[in-house]
C-alpha positions as CSV (number, residue, x, y, z in Angstrom):
1,X,70.9,127.9,22.7
2,X,70.9,130.8,20.1
3,X,71.9,134.1,21.7
4,X,69.2,135.6,18.9
5,X,66.4,134.3,20.4
6,X,64.1,136.9,22.3
7,X,64.6,137.2,25.4
8,X,61.9,136.5,27.0
9,X,59.7,134.5,25.1
10,X,58.7,131.8,27.4
11,X,55.0,130.2,26.3
12,X,52.3,130.2,29.5
13,X,54.6,133.4,31.5
14,X,53.2,137.0,32.1
15,X,55.2,138.3,30.1
16,X,55.3,137.0,26.6
17,X,53.6,133.4,26.6
18,X,50.1,132.3,25.5
19,X,47.0,134.4,27.4
20,X,49.9,137.0,29.0
21,X,49.7,140.7,29.7
22,X,51.6,143.2,29.4
23,X,51.2,144.6,32.6
24,X,51.3,142.7,35.6
25,X,48.1,142.2,37.6
26,X,45.7,142.9,34.9
27,X,43.7,140.0,32.8
28,X,45.5,138.5,30.2
29,X,44.5,138.7,26.5
30,X,43.2,135.3,26.4
31,X,40.7,134.0,24.4
32,X,37.1,133.1,24.8
33,X,36.7,129.8,26.3
34,X,34.3,127.6,27.8
35,X,34.6,126.7,31.5
36,X,32.7,123.9,30.8
37,X,34.4,122.6,27.2
38,X,38.4,122.7,29.2
39,X,37.1,120.7,32.0
40,X,35.4,118.5,29.4
41,X,38.7,117.4,28.7
42,X,39.4,115.9,32.0
43,X,36.5,112.7,30.9
44,X,39.5,110.9,29.6
45,X,41.5,110.3,32.6
46,X,38.3,110.7,34.9
47,X,36.3,108.1,33.5
48,X,38.1,105.0,34.6
49,X,36.5,105.9,38.2
50,X,33.4,107.1,36.8
51,X,31.1,105.0,39.1
52,X,32.7,105.8,42.2
53,X,32.5,109.5,41.5
54,X,29.0,108.3,40.8
55,X,28.7,106.8,43.9
56,X,30.0,109.7,45.3
57,X,27.8,112.5,43.2
58,X,25.1,109.8,44.6
59,X,26.0,109.9,48.3
60,X,26.1,113.8,48.7
61,X,22.5,114.4,46.5
62,X,20.9,111.9,49.0
63,X,22.7,113.5,52.5
64,X,21.6,117.2,51.1
65,X,18.0,116.0,50.0
66,X,17.7,114.5,53.6
67,X,18.4,117.9,54.9
68,X,15.0,119.0,53.1
69,X,12.9,117.1,55.0
70,X,13.9,118.5,58.1
71,X,11.8,121.8,57.4
72,X,8.9,119.4,56.7
73,X,9.4,118.0,60.3
74,X,9.6,121.4,61.7
75,X,6.4,122.4,60.2
76,X,4.6,118.9,61.3
77,X,5.9,119.6,65.3
78,X,4.3,123.0,65.3
79,X,1.4,122.4,64.1
80,X,0.7,119.3,65.8
81,X,2.6,118.9,68.9
82,X,3.8,122.6,69.7
83,X,0.0,123.6,68.8
84,X,-2.0,121.5,70.3
85,X,0.5,120.8,73.6
86,X,1.1,116.7,72.6
87,X,4.7,116.0,74.3
88,X,3.7,112.2,73.1
89,X,3.8,113.1,69.6
90,X,6.7,115.3,70.1
91,X,9.1,112.2,70.1
92,X,8.6,110.3,67.3
93,X,9.1,113.4,65.3
94,X,12.2,114.0,67.5
95,X,13.6,111.2,66.3
96,X,12.8,111.4,63.2
97,X,15.4,114.4,63.0
98,X,17.6,112.5,64.9
99,X,18.0,109.9,62.3
100,X,18.2,112.7,59.7
101,X,21.1,113.8,61.0
102,X,23.0,110.6,61.4
103,X,21.7,109.5,57.7
104,X,23.5,112.6,56.8
105,X,26.7,112.2,58.3
106,X,26.8,109.1,56.7
107,X,26.1,109.9,53.3
108,X,28.6,112.7,53.2
109,X,31.1,110.4,55.1
110,X,31.0,107.9,52.0
111,X,31.3,110.7,50.1
112,X,34.5,111.7,50.9
113,X,35.9,107.9,51.7
114,X,34.4,106.5,48.1
115,X,36.2,109.3,46.3
116,X,39.8,109.7,47.9
117,X,42.1,106.6,46.7
118,X,40.4,107.4,42.9
119,X,40.9,111.1,42.5
120,X,44.1,110.2,44.2
121,X,45.0,107.9,41.3
122,X,43.7,110.1,38.3
123,X,46.3,113.0,39.9
124,X,49.1,110.8,40.0
125,X,47.7,109.2,36.3
126,X,47.9,113.0,34.3
127,X,51.5,113.7,36.3
128,X,52.6,110.6,34.9
129,X,51.3,111.5,31.4
130,X,52.2,114.6,31.8
131,X,56.2,113.6,32.9
132,X,56.4,111.1,30.2
133,X,55.2,113.9,27.5
134,X,57.6,116.6,28.8
135,X,60.5,113.7,28.0
136,X,59.1,113.4,24.6
137,X,59.3,116.9,23.7
138,X,61.7,117.8,21.5
139,X,64.8,120.2,22.7
140,X,63.5,122.9,21.0
141,X,60.6,123.0,23.1
142,X,62.2,122.9,26.7
143,X,64.4,125.7,24.8
144,X,61.5,127.7,25.2
145,X,59.5,127.1,28.6
146,X,60.5,127.8,31.8
147,X,61.0,125.2,33.9
148,X,59.3,126.9,36.8
149,X,55.7,126.8,34.2
150,X,56.7,123.2,33.9
151,X,57.0,122.9,37.0
152,X,53.5,124.5,38.0
153,X,51.3,122.4,35.7
154,X,53.5,119.2,37.0
155,X,52.8,120.1,41.1
156,X,50.3,123.5,41.8
157,X,47.4,122.6,38.7
158,X,47.2,119.4,39.4
159,X,45.9,119.7,43.4
160,X,43.6,121.7,41.4
161,X,42.0,120.2,39.3
162,X,41.9,116.7,41.8
163,X,40.2,119.6,43.8
164,X,38.2,120.7,41.7
165,X,36.5,116.9,41.2
166,X,36.9,115.9,44.7
167,X,33.9,118.7,46.0
168,X,33.3,121.1,43.7
169,X,32.3,119.6,40.9
170,X,30.5,117.2,43.0
171,X,28.8,120.1,44.5
172,X,28.1,121.8,41.7
173,X,25.5,119.1,40.7
174,X,24.7,118.3,44.2
175,X,23.9,122.0,45.0
176,X,22.3,122.1,41.5
177,X,19.7,119.3,42.4
178,X,18.7,120.5,45.8
179,X,18.1,124.5,45.3
180,X,15.7,122.8,42.2
181,X,13.9,120.4,44.5
182,X,13.8,122.9,47.4
183,X,12.8,125.6,45.1
184,X,9.5,123.1,44.4
185,X,9.1,122.2,47.5
186,X,8.5,125.9,48.7
187,X,5.9,126.3,45.6
188,X,4.4,123.4,47.3
189,X,4.5,125.0,50.8
190,X,3.3,128.6,49.7
191,X,3.9,130.0,46.1
192,X,3.4,133.6,47.2
193,X,6.6,133.3,49.5
194,X,8.1,131.2,47.1
195,X,8.5,133.9,44.6
196,X,9.7,136.6,47.1
197,X,12.4,134.6,48.0
198,X,13.5,133.7,44.7
199,X,13.0,137.3,43.3
200,X,17.1,137.6,42.9
201,X,17.5,134.5,40.9
202,X,17.9,136.8,37.5
203,X,20.3,139.1,38.6
204,X,22.3,136.5,40.4
205,X,22.9,135.2,36.8
206,X,23.4,138.4,35.3
207,X,26.0,138.9,38.1
208,X,28.0,135.5,38.3
209,X,28.5,135.5,34.2
210,X,30.0,138.9,34.1
211,X,32.1,137.2,37.1
212,X,32.6,134.3,35.2
213,X,34.4,136.2,32.8
214,X,36.9,138.5,34.8
215,X,37.4,135.9,37.3
216,X,38.8,133.6,34.5
217,X,42.1,135.9,33.0
218,X,42.6,136.8,36.6
219,X,43.3,133.3,37.8
220,X,44.8,132.6,34.2
221,X,47.4,135.3,35.5
222,X,47.8,134.3,39.1
223,X,48.7,130.8,37.6
224,X,51.5,132.1,34.7
225,X,53.0,134.1,37.7
226,X,53.2,131.1,39.6
227,X,55.4,129.6,37.3
228,X,57.4,132.8,37.2
229,X,57.8,132.5,40.5
230,X,58.6,129.0,40.5
231,X,61.5,130.2,37.8
232,X,63.4,132.1,40.0
233,X,63.5,129.9,43.0
234,X,64.7,127.3,40.8
235,X,66.7,129.4,39.1
236,X,68.3,131.0,42.5
237,X,68.8,127.6,44.1
238,X,70.7,125.9,41.4
239,X,72.5,129.3,40.9
240,X,73.7,130.0,44.1
241,X,77.0,129.7,43.9
242,X,77.1,132.5,41.4
243,X,74.9,134.5,43.2
244,X,76.8,134.3,46.3
245,X,80.6,134.6,43.9
246,X,78.8,138.0,42.3
247,X,77.6,139.2,45.4
248,X,74.2,139.6,43.8
249,X,71.9,137.1,45.9
250,X,70.1,140.6,47.0
251,X,68.9,141.9,43.5
252,X,68.1,138.2,42.8
253,X,65.7,138.9,46.0
254,X,64.5,142.1,45.2
255,X,63.7,140.1,41.6
256,X,62.1,136.8,42.8
257,X,60.2,140.6,45.4
258,X,58.9,141.9,41.8
259,X,57.4,138.9,41.2
260,X,56.0,137.9,44.5
261,X,54.0,141.5,44.0
262,X,52.7,141.1,40.9
263,X,51.4,137.6,42.2
264,X,50.0,139.6,45.1
265,X,48.5,141.8,42.7
266,X,46.6,139.1,40.8
267,X,45.7,137.6,43.7
268,X,44.0,140.0,45.8
269,X,41.8,141.6,42.7
270,X,40.8,138.2,42.6
271,X,39.9,138.3,46.0
272,X,38.1,142.0,45.5
273,X,36.2,139.6,42.2
274,X,35.0,137.2,44.9
275,X,33.9,139.7,47.7
276,X,31.7,141.4,45.5
277,X,30.1,138.4,44.3
278,X,29.6,137.3,47.6
279,X,28.6,140.7,48.8
280,X,25.9,140.4,46.4
281,X,25.3,136.7,46.5
282,X,24.7,136.8,50.0
283,X,23.0,140.3,50.4
284,X,20.4,139.6,47.6
285,X,18.6,136.7,49.4
286,X,18.8,138.1,52.5
287,X,16.9,140.9,51.9
288,X,14.8,138.3,49.9
289,X,13.9,136.2,53.1
290,X,13.4,139.3,55.3
291,X,10.9,140.0,52.7
292,X,9.2,136.9,52.8
293,X,9.0,136.5,56.6
294,X,7.5,139.7,56.8
295,X,5.2,138.8,54.5
296,X,4.3,135.5,55.6
297,X,3.8,137.0,59.5
298,X,1.1,138.6,57.5
299,X,-0.1,136.2,55.9
300,X,-0.4,133.7,59.5
301,X,-2.2,136.9,61.0
302,X,-4.7,136.9,58.6
303,X,-5.2,133.3,59.1
304,X,-4.6,133.0,55.8
305,X,-1.1,130.6,56.4
306,X,-0.6,128.6,59.3
307,X,2.6,129.1,61.5
308,X,3.8,125.6,61.5
309,X,3.6,126.4,56.9
310,X,5.2,129.1,57.8
311,X,8.4,127.5,59.6
312,X,8.7,125.0,57.4
313,X,9.4,127.5,54.3
314,X,11.7,129.3,55.7
315,X,13.5,126.4,57.4
316,X,13.4,125.5,53.8
317,X,14.9,128.8,52.4
318,X,17.4,128.9,55.1
319,X,18.7,125.7,54.0
320,X,18.8,126.5,50.2
321,X,21.0,129.3,51.8
322,X,24.4,126.9,51.3
323,X,23.4,126.0,48.0
324,X,23.1,129.9,46.8
325,X,25.9,131.2,48.9
326,X,28.7,128.6,47.7
327,X,27.5,130.0,43.8
328,X,30.4,131.8,43.8
329,X,33.6,130.0,45.6
330,X,32.4,127.0,43.0
331,X,32.3,129.0,40.1
332,X,35.6,130.7,40.8
333,X,37.1,127.3,41.8
334,X,35.4,125.6,38.3
335,X,37.7,128.5,36.6
336,X,40.4,128.2,38.5
337,X,40.5,124.5,37.4
338,X,39.6,124.9,33.1
339,X,42.6,127.1,34.0
340,X,44.8,125.0,35.6
341,X,43.1,122.4,32.0
342,X,44.1,124.6,29.9
343,X,47.9,125.0,30.9
344,X,48.0,121.4,31.6
345,X,46.6,120.4,27.3
346,X,48.8,123.1,26.4
347,X,51.1,120.8,27.2
348,X,50.0,118.2,26.0
349,X,49.0,118.9,22.6
350,X,52.5,120.6,22.0
351,X,53.5,118.4,18.9
352,X,55.0,115.5,19.5
353,X,58.7,114.8,17.8
354,X,59.6,111.5,19.9
355,X,56.0,110.1,19.2
356,X,58.7,106.7,17.8
357,X,59.9,106.9,22.1
358,X,58.1,103.9,22.4
359,X,57.7,101.4,25.3
360,X,59.3,98.2,24.4
361,X,61.3,96.9,26.9
362,X,64.8,97.8,24.9
363,X,64.0,101.1,24.9
364,X,64.5,101.9,28.7
365,X,66.5,103.6,30.8
366,X,67.9,103.3,34.5
367,X,65.8,104.9,37.0
368,X,67.0,108.1,38.1
369,X,65.0,108.7,41.6
370,X,66.4,111.0,44.4
371,X,66.6,108.4,47.8
372,X,67.8,105.7,44.8
373,X,70.9,103.8,45.6
374,X,71.7,100.9,43.2
375,X,70.9,101.1,39.8
376,X,67.7,99.9,38.5
377,X,67.5,98.0,35.2
378,X,64.8,97.2,33.5
379,X,66.5,95.6,30.5
380,X,69.0,92.5,29.5
381,X,72.2,93.5,29.0
382,X,72.5,93.8,25.1
383,X,74.3,93.0,22.8
384,X,77.1,95.6,21.5
385,X,76.0,96.9,18.8
386,X,78.1,97.2,15.4
387,X,78.7,100.0,13.4
388,X,77.0,98.4,10.8
389,X,73.9,98.2,12.3
390,X,72.2,101.5,11.6
391,X,72.2,100.7,7.8
392,X,73.0,98.2,5.1
393,X,76.9,99.2,4.4
394,X,79.6,100.8,6.5
395,X,79.1,103.8,5.2
396,X,80.1,106.1,8.4
397,X,78.4,109.3,8.9
398,X,77.4,111.4,5.4
399,X,76.1,115.2,5.9
400,X,74.6,116.5,2.7
401,X,73.2,119.6,2.2
402,X,72.6,119.9,5.6
403,X,70.7,123.1,7.1
404,X,69.6,124.4,10.0
405,X,68.2,127.9,12.2
406,X,66.5,127.8,15.6
407,X,62.9,128.1,15.4
408,X,63.3,131.4,17.2
409,X,65.5,133.1,15.2
410,X,64.1,136.6,12.9
411,X,63.1,135.9,9.6
412,X,65.6,138.8,8.3
413,X,68.4,136.6,9.6
414,X,70.2,133.3,7.6
415,X,70.5,130.1,8.9
416,X,72.5,129.2,11.3
417,X,74.4,125.9,8.6
418,X,73.9,126.7,5.3
419,X,74.4,123.6,3.4
420,X,76.9,121.4,5.3
421,X,78.5,118.3,3.3
422,X,80.7,116.5,5.2
423,X,81.6,112.6,5.0
424,X,82.7,110.7,8.5
425,X,84.0,107.4,7.3
426,X,83.1,104.3,9.1
427,X,85.7,103.1,11.8
428,X,86.9,107.7,11.9
429,X,87.5,109.8,14.2
430,X,86.6,113.5,12.7
431,X,87.3,116.5,14.9
432,X,85.5,119.2,14.3
433,X,86.9,122.8,15.1
434,X,85.6,126.3,14.7
435,X,85.3,129.8,15.9
436,X,83.0,129.8,19.1
437,X,79.8,130.9,17.9
438,X,80.5,128.7,14.4
439,X,77.6,126.2,15.3
440,X,79.5,123.1,15.9
441,X,77.8,122.1,19.4
442,X,74.2,122.4,16.9
443,X,75.7,119.9,14.6
444,X,76.5,117.4,17.0
445,X,73.2,117.7,17.7
446,X,71.0,117.3,14.9
447,X,72.6,113.3,14.7
448,X,70.6,112.1,17.4
449,X,68.1,114.2,16.4
450,X,68.0,117.1,19.6
451,X,66.7,119.2,16.9
452,X,65.9,118.5,13.6
453,X,67.5,119.4,10.7
454,X,65.7,122.1,8.6
455,X,66.9,120.9,5.2
456,X,69.5,117.9,3.9
457,X,70.0,114.8,4.9
458,X,72.0,113.4,7.7
459,X,73.1,109.2,7.4
460,X,74.3,106.6,9.4
461,X,75.2,103.7,7.1
462,X,73.5,104.7,4.3
463,X,70.7,105.2,6.4
464,X,68.8,108.5,7.3
465,X,68.3,109.2,10.6
466,X,64.9,110.5,10.3
467,X,64.2,106.8,9.3
468,X,65.4,105.4,12.4
469,X,62.9,104.9,15.5
470,X,64.3,107.8,17.9
471,X,65.4,104.8,20.9
472,X,67.3,102.9,18.2
473,X,69.0,106.0,17.2
474,X,70.0,107.0,20.6
475,X,71.4,103.7,20.9
476,X,73.5,104.4,18.3
477,X,74.9,107.3,18.5
478,X,76.5,108.7,22.7
479,X,77.0,112.0,23.5
480,X,79.2,113.4,25.7
481,X,78.3,117.2,26.1
482,X,80.7,120.8,27.0
483,X,78.6,120.9,29.9
484,X,78.4,118.0,31.5
485,X,74.8,117.6,33.8
486,X,74.3,114.6,36.2
487,X,71.2,114.0,38.3
488,X,70.8,113.8,42.6
489,X,70.9,109.9,41.8
490,X,74.6,108.0,42.4
491,X,77.4,107.7,40.3
492,X,76.4,104.3,39.1
493,X,73.1,105.1,37.7
494,X,74.2,108.7,36.0
495,X,76.7,106.4,34.3
496,X,74.6,103.2,33.7
497,X,71.6,106.3,32.0
498,X,74.1,105.5,28.7
499,X,73.3,101.5,29.3
500,X,71.0,101.1,31.4
501,X,72.0,96.6,31.2
502,X,75.3,96.8,31.4
503,X,77.1,95.5,34.1
504,X,80.0,96.0,36.8
505,X,82.6,95.1,34.5
506,X,81.2,98.2,31.5
507,X,80.7,100.5,34.5
508,X,84.3,100.3,35.8
509,X,85.7,99.8,32.2
510,X,84.1,102.5,31.3
511,X,84.7,105.0,34.8
512,X,88.8,104.0,33.9
513,X,88.8,104.8,30.1
514,X,87.3,108.5,31.7
515,X,90.3,108.0,33.8
516,X,87.1,107.8,37.0
517,X,89.5,106.7,40.0
518,X,88.2,109.5,42.4
519,X,85.8,107.3,41.8
520,X,86.8,104.9,44.4
521,X,87.3,107.1,46.9
522,X,84.4,108.1,47.6
523,X,82.4,107.5,50.6
524,X,80.1,104.8,48.8
525,X,82.5,104.5,45.8
526,X,79.6,103.7,42.9
527,X,77.0,104.3,45.3
528,X,77.4,107.8,46.1
529,X,74.9,109.9,45.5
530,X,76.7,113.0,43.9
531,X,73.9,115.7,44.9
532,X,71.6,117.6,42.3
533,X,73.8,119.0,39.1
534,X,76.5,116.8,40.7
535,X,77.7,119.9,42.3
536,X,79.4,117.9,45.1
537,X,82.0,117.2,42.3
538,X,84.5,119.8,40.7
539,X,84.3,119.9,36.7
540,X,86.3,118.0,35.9
541,X,85.3,114.6,38.1
542,X,81.7,116.0,36.4
543,X,82.8,116.0,32.4
544,X,84.8,112.9,33.2
545,X,81.3,110.8,34.7
546,X,79.4,112.1,31.5
547,X,81.6,110.9,29.1
548,X,81.9,107.8,31.0
549,X,78.5,107.6,30.3
550,X,79.1,108.0,26.6
551,X,81.1,105.5,26.1
552,X,79.6,103.1,28.7
553,X,77.5,101.2,25.8
554,X,80.1,100.6,23.6
555,X,78.4,102.8,21.0
556,X,78.9,102.8,17.4
557,X,78.6,106.3,17.0
558,X,80.6,109.1,19.1
559,X,79.9,112.4,18.9
560,X,82.0,114.2,22.2
561,X,81.6,118.1,22.4
562,X,84.7,119.2,23.8
563,X,84.6,116.2,26.2
564,X,88.6,117.7,27.8
565,X,87.9,121.0,28.7
566,X,87.5,121.1,32.0
567,X,90.8,118.6,32.5
568,X,94.2,119.4,33.8
569,X,96.7,118.8,31.3
570,X,98.5,115.8,32.9
571,X,94.6,113.9,33.2
572,X,93.3,115.0,30.0
573,X,96.8,113.1,28.5
574,X,95.9,110.3,30.4
575,X,92.2,110.3,28.9
576,X,93.1,110.9,25.4
577,X,95.4,108.0,25.3
578,X,92.4,105.6,26.9
579,X,90.1,107.4,24.9
580,X,92.4,106.3,21.9
581,X,91.0,102.7,22.8
582,X,87.5,103.9,22.3
583,X,87.2,105.3,19.4
584,X,89.3,103.1,17.4
585,X,86.4,100.7,17.5
586,X,84.0,103.6,16.4
587,X,82.6,106.1,14.0
588,X,82.9,109.3,16.2
589,X,82.5,113.4,15.7
590,X,84.9,115.4,18.2
591,X,84.5,118.6,18.4
592,X,87.8,120.4,19.4
593,X,88.7,123.7,20.9
594,X,92.6,122.9,21.6
595,X,95.6,120.7,19.5
596,X,95.7,117.7,22.0
597,X,91.9,116.9,21.3
598,X,92.4,117.5,17.2
599,X,95.3,115.3,17.5
600,X,92.7,111.9,18.8
601,X,91.7,112.5,15.2
602,X,92.6,111.0,12.0
603,X,91.0,113.9,10.2
604,X,90.1,117.5,10.7
605,X,86.7,119.5,9.5
606,X,86.6,123.8,9.5
607,X,83.3,124.7,10.2
608,X,83.1,128.5,8.9
609,X,80.3,130.6,7.7
610,X,77.7,127.8,8.4
611,X,79.9,125.6,6.1
612,X,82.3,123.0,6.1
613,X,85.3,125.0,4.9
614,X,88.0,122.6,4.4
615,X,88.7,119.2,5.2
616,X,92.2,116.9,6.5
617,X,94.3,115.9,8.5
618,X,95.9,118.6,11.2
619,X,99.2,119.0,9.0
620,X,97.6,118.6,5.3
621,X,94.9,121.8,7.7
622,X,98.2,123.8,8.9
623,X,100.1,123.7,5.0
624,X,96.5,125.1,2.9
625,X,94.2,126.7,5.4
626,X,94.7,130.3,7.1
627,X,91.8,130.2,9.5
628,X,92.8,126.7,10.8
629,X,96.0,127.9,11.8
630,X,94.5,130.6,13.0
631,X,91.9,128.7,15.4
632,X,95.2,126.5,16.7
633,X,97.1,129.4,17.7
634,X,94.7,130.7,19.6
635,X,94.2,133.9,17.1
636,X,91.1,135.9,17.2
637,X,91.6,138.3,13.9
638,X,89.9,135.6,11.8
639,X,87.2,134.5,14.3
640,X,83.3,136.4,12.8
641,X,82.0,138.7,14.8
642,X,78.6,139.1,15.8
643,X,77.5,135.4,15.4
644,X,74.7,134.4,17.0
645,X,75.3,130.4,17.2
646,X,75.7,128.3,19.7
């Protein structure tokens, strides 16, 4: 990643992401949005389970309405059997109350059972779509986003959305209908008392609107801060050796506590907002109910209202306490879910630079799971790809006027690559040398389109890489990075990511080329789990497995970014000897820092000041290029200072 990138520009974080705040614990300056409009974006995922959702809502609604029948029965009991001392008439009404209780319990059970499994499927589908989207998004997106932010969107936010669909959404509908039905019932019982009970409705409406506007900002900030916290945890776990080696574990712990304190302040602010709302939501209706009780007692005393009707009215009003009191919780959770939905679609709405990554079987990859012990190959073994497969003629790799700058580079800085012209003939190996920061790694990343050139063209055997399907392009171009990345999977799975359909012969041949004989000494051989990031292996072992991954598919074009930097002199010599056989049958670009690696190439290109300064054989450049001599001799005088490139 470019060193001139702004260090704290991570979308979705509390420092510089969208809707983030400058002061921890304050609501982010998010643009006004509609909670309902945000939640409606979930409809494509909810649509397949809409029938079950409707059944669940209906069951909950019938259960709530059955509750409203209880006050009517109680009123009849008071005005009938109790007032007339008729015990025989009491039992049928008591049995009816018992039956209503059973019906309510059965309906609520039905609501839960009907909806639980489908909503788990909705969450799974959304999480799968998010993960697939993250795989398709360009590397530049991942350069800008913190891993913890993406992790929180794939885990905590998904849970919030599923829980909203299971409970708050259902009860927003049910409680609204119940409140309206209960209100109508109270008016039929006594309109005067109904007006008293409904008196707080207007102030409650105004309060909830104000609450929603403040709570949505706090909810967004809390979720972003959760992502920041997850990033710190992930970085500290992956970098635990560095932290311990430099004694920085205490400073990292303090950094974690700082983020945790920020999150605590935001959560307390949310709790304060909710407490204020609850105090009013509970207090005003209780006050109105007390007034209704006093007025009702007066009316009963003056024979303007029967005692049974008053009991029925008060029971109805008490039955409506839950729909009213739950209003604060439901609005708060709806805002949480709307914020989680916004965060989910922030990723899903990102321009997808990898739409050519299709589900065609030929593009399938080795399945990598933490518990897998064998390769899951979804494709049949494919025939080796010849160089001419990319285009119409074996023209090799040709870069013409290639320019590139990182999206986050300051506007007043020049392009990193400023007109690269280079031709690597078919079957040729070209070494690329240059000072640290000259852009060598960036140039290699343009070939498989990990980044897209901002100008010029790159062709493989005469065909522009932008015209090639990305899946096909990455079958043609294999790459081994200077910093090898391994996954929590077996050696076999890690290596066969380079060729999912390869058989054991090709696997062992690739391991032999990379001089990875150490694999046979591992407890399970190629079936050994290497652990997260391959940290159970040495740097040289990880680099050799990464090299094996690059060559296992017999690629038409091979890109090696200083592939031997972590090897000892003896192993390096063995790998070079085996690698010459691979390079003889492919077109290759090799980033080199040492003369031993340069000698693998047929020709050498010198990169300086964003351009190819010289091209020739090793001996020719030693005679004609002072910069090349300086690079090969280790002199630093000609290394550019203040370079911000990779």
